C-alpha positions as CSV (number, residue, x, y, z in Angstrom):
1,X,13.2,-2.5,-12.9
2,X,10.7,-3.9,-10.4
3,X,10.0,-2.4,-7.0
4,X,10.9,-5.1,-4.5
5,X,11.1,-3.5,-1.1
6,X,8.1,-5.4,0.4
7,X,9.0,-8.6,2.4
8,X,5.6,-10.2,1.4
9,X,3.7,-10.6,-1.8
10,X,2.2,-7.4,-3.2
11,X,-1.6,-7.6,-3.0
12,X,-2.7,-4.1,-4.2
13,X,-1.2,-1.0,-5.8
14,X,-2.6,2.5,-6.7
15,X,-1.3,5.6,-8.5
16,X,-1.9,9.0,-7.0
17,X,-4.3,11.1,-9.2
18,X,-1.4,13.2,-10.5
19,X,0.6,10.0,-11.3
20,X,3.6,11.0,-9.3
21,X,3.3,8.6,-6.4
22,X,2.5,4.9,-6.1
23,X,1.2,3.1,-3.0
24,X,1.7,-0.6,-2.8
25,X,0.3,-3.0,-0.1
26,X,1.5,-6.4,0.7
27,X,1.0,-9.5,2.8
28,X,3.7,-8.2,5.1
29,X,1.0,-5.9,6.5
30,X,2.7,-2.7,5.2
31,X,1.9,0.0,2.8
32,X,4.8,1.7,1.0
33,X,4.4,5.1,-0.7
34,X,7.0,5.8,-3.3
35,X,7.8,8.1,-6.2
36,X,6.6,6.6,-9.5
37,X,9.9,7.7,-11.3
38,X,13.0,6.7,-9.5
39,X,11.2,4.6,-6.9
40,X,12.3,6.6,-3.9
41,X,10.3,5.8,-0.7
42,X,8.3,8.5,0.8
43,X,6.8,6.5,3.6
44,X,6.3,3.0,5.0
45,X,3.0,2.7,6.8
46,X,2.5,0.0,9.5
47,X,-0.4,-0.8,11.8
48,X,-2.7,-3.2,9.9
49,X,-3.3,-6.5,11.7
50,X,-3.9,-8.4,8.5
51,X,-2.8,-8.6,4.9
52,X,-3.5,-5.3,3.2
53,X,-5.8,-6.1,0.3
54,X,-7.1,-2.8,-0.9
55,X,-5.9,0.8,-1.1
56,X,-6.8,4.0,-3.0
57,X,-5.8,7.6,-3.0
58,X,-8.6,10.0,-2.3
59,X,-9.4,12.3,-5.3
60,X,-7.2,15.2,-4.1
61,X,-4.2,12.8,-3.8
62,X,-3.4,14.0,-0.2
63,X,-4.7,10.9,1.6
64,X,-4.7,7.2,1.2
65,X,-7.3,4.7,2.4
66,X,-6.6,1.1,3.0
67,X,-8.3,-2.1,4.1
68,X,-6.9,-5.4,5.4
69,X,-8.3,-8.8,5.7
70,X,-7.6,-11.6,8.1
71,X,-8.6,-15.1,8.9
72,X,-12.3,-15.6,9.4
73,X,-11.8,-15.6,13.2
74,X,-9.4,-12.6,13.3
75,X,-11.1,-10.3,10.9
76,X,-9.4,-7.4,9.3
77,X,-9.1,-3.7,9.8
């Protein structure tokens, strides 16, 4: 069963180091953090001004880093 809660196309995904959580990033400028089994949402993160293209959990699994890209004249964050 696919995870289909993003409005836009999924551009990146990452598992937490312990494998319990997945973070997915999409062209809808959101990041969703959800349980790998059962697919229950933990959080929906908003605030990027461009398409979220990269994300990763830090080694301890307690934080997530992300990057977005925009058009050449808008940049990303």
